[in-house]
ChimeraX commands (.cxc) that place a marker at each C-alpha (Angstrom):
marker #1 position -70.07,-36.84,-37.63 radius 0.5
marker #1 position -72.85,-36.36,-40.06 radius 0.5
marker #1 position -74.37,-32.95,-40.71 radius 0.5
marker #1 position -78.10,-32.87,-40.73 radius 0.5
marker #1 position -79.75,-30.24,-42.84 radius 0.5
marker #1 position -82.84,-28.65,-41.38 radius 0.5
marker #1 position -85.92,-28.87,-43.47 radius 0.5
marker #1 position -87.79,-25.64,-43.97 radius 0.5
marker #1 position -91.05,-25.31,-42.10 radius 0.5
marker #1 position -94.20,-24.96,-44.05 radius 0.5
marker #1 position -95.73,-21.64,-43.34 radius 0.5
marker #1 position -98.44,-19.51,-44.83 radius 0.5
marker #1 position -97.81,-16.70,-47.30 radius 0.5
marker #1 position -97.27,-14.06,-44.60 radius 0.5
marker #1 position -94.92,-16.32,-42.69 radius 0.5
marker #1 position -92.91,-17.07,-45.82 radius 0.5
marker #1 position -92.42,-13.38,-46.42 radius 0.5
marker #1 position -91.35,-12.87,-42.79 radius 0.5
marker #1 position -88.94,-15.79,-43.02 radius 0.5
marker #1 position -87.31,-14.36,-46.18 radius 0.5
marker #1 position -87.18,-10.93,-44.58 radius 0.5
marker #1 position -85.50,-12.30,-41.44 radius 0.5
marker #1 position -83.01,-14.26,-43.54 radius 0.5
marker #1 position -82.20,-11.13,-45.49 radius 0.5
marker #1 position -81.48,-9.28,-42.25 radius 0.5
marker #1 position -79.25,-11.95,-40.74 radius 0.5
marker #1 position -77.52,-13.76,-43.58 radius 0.5
marker #1 position -74.66,-12.65,-45.73 radius 0.5
marker #1 position -73.60,-14.21,-48.97 radius 0.5
marker #1 position -70.01,-15.22,-49.49 radius 0.5
marker #1 position -67.66,-12.30,-49.93 radius 0.5
marker #1 position -70.25,-9.77,-48.83 radius 0.5
marker #1 position -68.93,-7.22,-46.36 radius 0.5
marker #1 position -70.80,-5.03,-43.94 radius 0.5
marker #1 position -73.02,-5.20,-40.92 radius 0.5
marker #1 position -76.48,-6.68,-40.77 radius 0.5
marker #1 position -79.37,-4.70,-39.36 radius 0.5
marker #1 position -79.66,-7.06,-36.39 radius 0.5
marker #1 position -76.01,-6.50,-35.46 radius 0.5
marker #1 position -76.47,-2.74,-35.77 radius 0.5
marker #1 position -79.57,-2.82,-33.54 radius 0.5
marker #1 position -77.71,-4.91,-30.94 radius 0.5
marker #1 position -74.93,-2.31,-30.78 radius 0.5
marker #1 position -77.46,0.52,-30.45 radius 0.5
marker #1 position -79.22,-1.29,-27.58 radius 0.5
marker #1 position -75.92,-1.83,-25.76 radius 0.5
marker #1 position -75.01,1.85,-26.12 radius 0.5
marker #1 position -78.47,2.88,-24.86 radius 0.5
marker #1 position -78.12,0.67,-21.77 radius 0.5
marker #1 position -74.69,2.11,-20.97 radius 0.5
marker #1 position -76.01,5.66,-21.42 radius 0.5
marker #1 position -79.01,4.92,-19.18 radius 0.5
marker #1 position -76.61,3.87,-16.43 radius 0.5
marker #1 position -74.01,6.61,-16.92 radius 0.5
marker #1 position -76.20,9.73,-17.31 radius 0.5
marker #1 position -77.74,9.68,-13.80 radius 0.5
marker #1 position -74.33,9.05,-12.26 radius 0.5
marker #1 position -72.81,12.03,-14.09 radius 0.5
marker #1 position -75.75,14.31,-13.26 radius 0.5
marker #1 position -75.56,13.31,-9.60 radius 0.5
marker #1 position -71.84,14.13,-9.55 radius 0.5
marker #1 position -72.45,17.53,-11.10 radius 0.5
marker #1 position -75.12,18.42,-8.53 radius 0.5
marker #1 position -72.92,17.21,-5.66 radius 0.5
marker #1 position -70.03,19.37,-6.88 radius 0.5
marker #1 position -72.35,22.41,-7.12 radius 0.5
marker #1 position -73.50,21.80,-3.55 radius 0.5
marker #1 position -69.90,21.54,-2.33 radius 0.5
marker #1 position -68.98,24.74,-4.19 radius 0.5
marker #1 position -71.93,26.58,-2.61 radius 0.5
marker #1 position -70.88,25.38,0.86 radius 0.5
marker #1 position -67.30,26.55,0.29 radius 0.5
marker #1 position -68.49,29.96,-0.96 radius 0.5
marker #1 position -70.72,30.35,2.09 radius 0.5
marker #1 position -67.81,29.55,4.42 radius 0.5
marker #1 position -65.63,32.15,2.65 radius 0.5
marker #1 position -68.36,34.79,3.03 radius 0.5
marker #1 position -68.85,33.83,6.70 radius 0.5
marker #1 position -65.11,34.17,7.35 radius 0.5
marker #1 position -65.14,37.64,5.79 radius 0.5
marker #1 position -68.19,38.56,7.91 radius 0.5
marker #1 position -66.43,37.38,11.07 radius 0.5
marker #1 position -63.28,39.37,10.20 radius 0.5
marker #1 position -65.48,42.43,9.66 radius 0.5
marker #1 position -67.22,41.90,13.01 radius 0.5
marker #1 position -63.86,41.50,14.74 radius 0.5
marker #1 position -62.75,44.86,13.34 radius 0.5
marker #1 position -66.09,46.56,14.24 radius 0.5
marker #1 position -66.71,45.63,17.88 radius 0.5
marker #1 position -68.69,42.45,17.10 radius 0.5
marker #1 position -71.16,44.14,14.75 radius 0.5
marker #1 position -71.93,42.55,11.39 radius 0.5
marker #1 position -72.56,44.69,8.29 radius 0.5
marker #1 position -76.05,45.49,7.05 radius 0.5
marker #1 position -75.25,44.26,3.53 radius 0.5
marker #1 position -72.64,42.01,1.94 radius 0.5
marker #1 position -71.48,44.85,-0.32 radius 0.5
marker #1 position -69.75,46.44,2.69 radius 0.5
marker #1 position -67.27,43.56,2.58 radius 0.5
marker #1 position -66.00,44.84,-0.77 radius 0.5
marker #1 position -64.76,48.08,0.81 radius 0.5
marker #1 position -61.67,48.46,2.92 radius 0.5
marker #1 position -61.63,50.14,6.29 radius 0.5
marker #1 position -60.42,53.73,5.86 radius 0.5
marker #1 position -59.53,54.14,9.55 radius 0.5
marker #1 position -57.25,51.12,9.81 radius 0.5
marker #1 position -56.23,51.12,6.15 radius 0.5
marker #1 position -57.25,47.48,5.77 radius 0.5
marker #1 position -57.96,45.90,2.41 radius 0.5
marker #1 position -61.45,44.77,1.43 radius 0.5
marker #1 position -62.70,41.65,3.20 radius 0.5
marker #1 position -63.75,40.13,-0.15 radius 0.5
marker #1 position -62.63,40.92,-3.70 radius 0.5
marker #1 position -66.07,39.98,-5.02 radius 0.5
marker #1 position -69.24,38.48,-3.64 radius 0.5
marker #1 position -69.76,35.10,-5.27 radius 0.5
marker #1 position -73.06,33.85,-6.60 radius 0.5
marker #1 position -74.17,30.36,-5.80 radius 0.5
marker #1 position -73.39,27.72,-8.47 radius 0.5
marker #1 position -76.98,27.91,-9.75 radius 0.5
marker #1 position -76.50,31.58,-10.71 radius 0.5
marker #1 position -78.37,33.18,-7.79 radius 0.5
marker #1 position -77.18,35.67,-5.18 radius 0.5
marker #1 position -76.80,34.42,-1.63 radius 0.5
marker #1 position -79.45,35.85,0.73 radius 0.5
marker #1 position -77.97,37.69,3.73 radius 0.5
marker #1 position -79.72,38.95,6.86 radius 0.5
marker #1 position -77.95,40.84,9.64 radius 0.5
marker #1 position -79.17,41.30,13.19 radius 0.5
marker #1 position -76.23,43.53,14.09 radius 0.5
marker #1 position -74.64,41.02,16.44 radius 0.5
marker #1 position -75.41,37.99,14.23 radius 0.5
marker #1 position -76.07,37.00,10.64 radius 0.5
marker #1 position -77.88,34.44,8.54 radius 0.5
marker #1 position -76.69,33.43,5.08 radius 0.5
marker #1 position -78.67,31.14,2.81 radius 0.5
marker #1 position -78.93,30.10,-0.81 radius 0.5
marker #1 position -81.72,31.62,-2.88 radius 0.5
marker #1 position -83.48,28.23,-2.98 radius 0.5
marker #1 position -83.57,28.18,0.83 radius 0.5
marker #1 position -85.07,31.68,0.79 radius 0.5
marker #1 position -87.68,30.47,-1.71 radius 0.5
marker #1 position -86.56,32.62,-4.63 radius 0.5
marker #1 position -84.20,30.50,-6.72 radius 0.5
marker #1 position -83.14,27.10,-7.91 radius 0.5
marker #1 position -80.58,24.74,-6.45 radius 0.5
marker #1 position -80.02,23.20,-3.05 radius 0.5
marker #1 position -81.28,24.72,0.20 radius 0.5
marker #1 position -78.27,25.58,2.36 radius 0.5
marker #1 position -78.12,27.64,5.55 radius 0.5
marker #1 position -75.31,29.21,7.58 radius 0.5
marker #1 position -75.37,31.57,10.54 radius 0.5
marker #1 position -72.75,33.03,12.88 radius 0.5
marker #1 position -73.17,30.07,15.28 radius 0.5
marker #1 position -72.45,27.42,12.63 radius 0.5
marker #1 position -69.04,26.40,11.33 radius 0.5
marker #1 position -70.31,24.72,8.16 radius 0.5
marker #1 position -73.45,25.18,6.06 radius 0.5
marker #1 position -76.40,22.92,6.80 radius 0.5
marker #1 position -79.25,21.71,4.62 radius 0.5
marker #1 position -81.62,21.41,7.60 radius 0.5
marker #1 position -82.00,25.04,8.63 radius 0.5
marker #1 position -80.32,27.52,10.92 radius 0.5
marker #1 position -78.89,26.62,14.32 radius 0.5
marker #1 position -81.21,26.85,17.31 radius 0.5
marker #1 position -79.05,29.42,19.08 radius 0.5
marker #1 position -79.37,32.36,16.68 radius 0.5
marker #1 position -78.97,35.81,18.19 radius 0.5
marker link #1:1,2 radius 0.2
marker link #1:2,3 radius 0.2
marker link #1:3,4 radius 0.2
marker link #1:4,5 radius 0.2
marker link #1:5,6 radius 0.2
marker link #1:6,7 radius 0.2
marker link #1:7,8 radius 0.2
marker link #1:8,9 radius 0.2
marker link #1:9,10 radius 0.2
marker link #1:10,11 radius 0.2
marker link #1:11,12 radius 0.2
marker link #1:12,13 radius 0.2
marker link #1:13,14 radius 0.2
marker link #1:14,15 radius 0.2
marker link #1:15,16 radius 0.2
marker link #1:16,17 radius 0.2
marker link #1:17,18 radius 0.2
marker link #1:18,19 radius 0.2
marker link #1:19,20 radius 0.2
marker link #1:20,21 radius 0.2
marker link #1:21,22 radius 0.2
marker link #1:22,23 radius 0.2
marker link #1:23,24 radius 0.2
marker link #1:24,25 radius 0.2
marker link #1:25,26 radius 0.2
marker link #1:26,27 radius 0.2
marker link #1:27,28 radius 0.2
marker link #1:28,29 radius 0.2
marker link #1:29,30 radius 0.2
marker link #1:30,31 radius 0.2
marker link #1:31,32 radius 0.2
marker link #1:32,33 radius 0.2
marker link #1:33,34 radius 0.2
marker link #1:34,35 radius 0.2
marker link #1:35,36 radius 0.2
marker link #1:36,37 radius 0.2
marker link #1:37,38 radius 0.2
marker link #1:38,39 radius 0.2
marker link #1:39,40 radius 0.2
marker link #1:40,41 radius 0.2
marker link #1:41,42 radius 0.2
marker link #1:42,43 radius 0.2
marker link #1:43,44 radius 0.2
marker link #1:44,45 radius 0.2
marker link #1:45,46 radius 0.2
marker link #1:46,47 radius 0.2
marker link #1:47,48 radius 0.2
marker link #1:48,49 radius 0.2
marker link #1:49,50 radius 0.2
marker link #1:50,51 radius 0.2
marker link #1:51,52 radius 0.2
marker link #1:52,53 radius 0.2
marker link #1:53,54 radius 0.2
marker link #1:54,55 radius 0.2
marker link #1:55,56 radius 0.2
marker link #1:56,57 radius 0.2
marker link #1:57,58 radius 0.2
marker link #1:58,59 radius 0.2
marker link #1:59,60 radius 0.2
marker link #1:60,61 radius 0.2
marker link #1:61,62 radius 0.2
marker link #1:62,63 radius 0.2
marker link #1:63,64 radius 0.2
marker link #1:64,65 radius 0.2
marker link #1:65,66 radius 0.2
marker link #1:66,67 radius 0.2
marker link #1:67,68 radius 0.2
marker link #1:68,69 radius 0.2
marker link #1:69,70 radius 0.2
marker link #1:70,71 radius 0.2
marker link #1:71,72 radius 0.2
marker link #1:72,73 radius 0.2
marker link #1:73,74 radius 0.2
marker link #1:74,75 radius 0.2
marker link #1:75,76 radius 0.2
marker link #1:76,77 radius 0.2
marker link #1:77,78 radius 0.2
marker link #1:78,79 radius 0.2
marker link #1:79,80 radius 0.2
marker link #1:80,81 radius 0.2
marker link #1:81,82 radius 0.2
marker link #1:82,83 radius 0.2
marker link #1:83,84 radius 0.2
marker link #1:84,85 radius 0.2
marker link #1:85,86 radius 0.2
marker link #1:86,87 radius 0.2
marker link #1:87,88 radius 0.2
marker link #1:88,89 radius 0.2
marker link #1:89,90 radius 0.2
marker link #1:90,91 radius 0.2
marker link #1:91,92 radius 0.2
marker link #1:92,93 radius 0.2
marker link #1:93,94 radius 0.2
marker link #1:94,95 radius 0.2
marker link #1:95,96 radius 0.2
marker link #1:96,97 radius 0.2
marker link #1:97,98 radius 0.2
marker link #1:98,99 radius 0.2
marker link #1:99,100 radius 0.2
marker link #1:100,101 radius 0.2
marker link #1:101,102 radius 0.2
marker link #1:102,103 radius 0.2
marker link #1:103,104 radius 0.2
marker link #1:104,105 radius 0.2
marker link #1:105,106 radius 0.2
marker link #1:106,107 radius 0.2
marker link #1:107,108 radius 0.2
marker link #1:108,109 radius 0.2
marker link #1:109,110 radius 0.2
marker link #1:110,111 radius 0.2
marker link #1:111,112 radius 0.2
marker link #1:112,113 radius 0.2
marker link #1:113,114 radius 0.2
marker link #1:114,115 radius 0.2
marker link #1:115,116 radius 0.2
marker link #1:116,117 radius 0.2
marker link #1:117,118 radius 0.2
marker link #1:118,119 radius 0.2
marker link #1:119,120 radius 0.2
marker link #1:120,121 radius 0.2
marker link #1:121,122 radius 0.2
marker link #1:122,123 radius 0.2
marker link #1:123,124 radius 0.2
marker link #1:124,125 radius 0.2
marker link #1:125,126 radius 0.2
marker link #1:126,127 radius 0.2
marker link #1:127,128 radius 0.2
marker link #1:128,129 radius 0.2
marker link #1:129,130 radius 0.2
marker link #1:130,131 radius 0.2
marker link #1:131,132 radius 0.2
marker link #1:132,133 radius 0.2
marker link #1:133,134 radius 0.2
marker link #1:134,135 radius 0.2
marker link #1:135,136 radius 0.2
marker link #1:136,137 radius 0.2
marker link #1:137,138 radius 0.2
marker link #1:138,139 radius 0.2
marker link #1:139,140 radius 0.2
marker link #1:140,141 radius 0.2
marker link #1:141,142 radius 0.2
marker link #1:142,143 radius 0.2
marker link #1:143,144 radius 0.2
marker link #1:144,145 radius 0.2
marker link #1:145,146 radius 0.2
marker link #1:146,147 radius 0.2
marker link #1:147,148 radius 0.2
marker link #1:148,149 radius 0.2
marker link #1:149,150 radius 0.2
marker link #1:150,151 radius 0.2
marker link #1:151,152 radius 0.2
marker link #1:152,153 radius 0.2
marker link #1:153,154 radius 0.2
marker link #1:154,155 radius 0.2
marker link #1:155,156 radius 0.2
marker link #1:156,157 radius 0.2
marker link #1:157,158 radius 0.2
marker link #1:158,159 radius 0.2
marker link #1:159,160 radius 0.2
marker link #1:160,161 radius 0.2
marker link #1:161,162 radius 0.2
marker link #1:162,163 radius 0.2
marker link #1:163,164 radius 0.2
marker link #1:164,165 radius 0.2
marker link #1:165,166 radius 0.2
marker link #1:166,167 radius 0.2
marker link #1:167,168 radius 0.2
view
């Protein structure tokens, strides 16, 4: 098999400079160690593509976990509200802070040790009608960031589509 050597193309002055520049970027002399600029750029492009794919996935997972945490916190608050109502003839408290106090008459412990904030750093918004309640995230009430979640005494799990139709 015979090796054929390519003949250099004839190019103008600007093209000759570009050709030498490209050869300098891609060719190594014998014994020279290191990475060419083209190889380095290829690695950077690959890393950028991987990051462009991974970042939205990670951010989506973080937001989903915050939503799940908010739902769990709302269920815990609702359970404490229902225990309170059971102990007080079906009446819900006027404020959530009442859940932090025990019942002096029965000697019961507080219904909650602390009132959690939603994962976006806002307080949950609570409304009592005496015989019912509505609990929502600050975003649902229009005063905070995060997901809009709703829960009332007729719902077993928080919803992102509003309160149940059978509110008291």
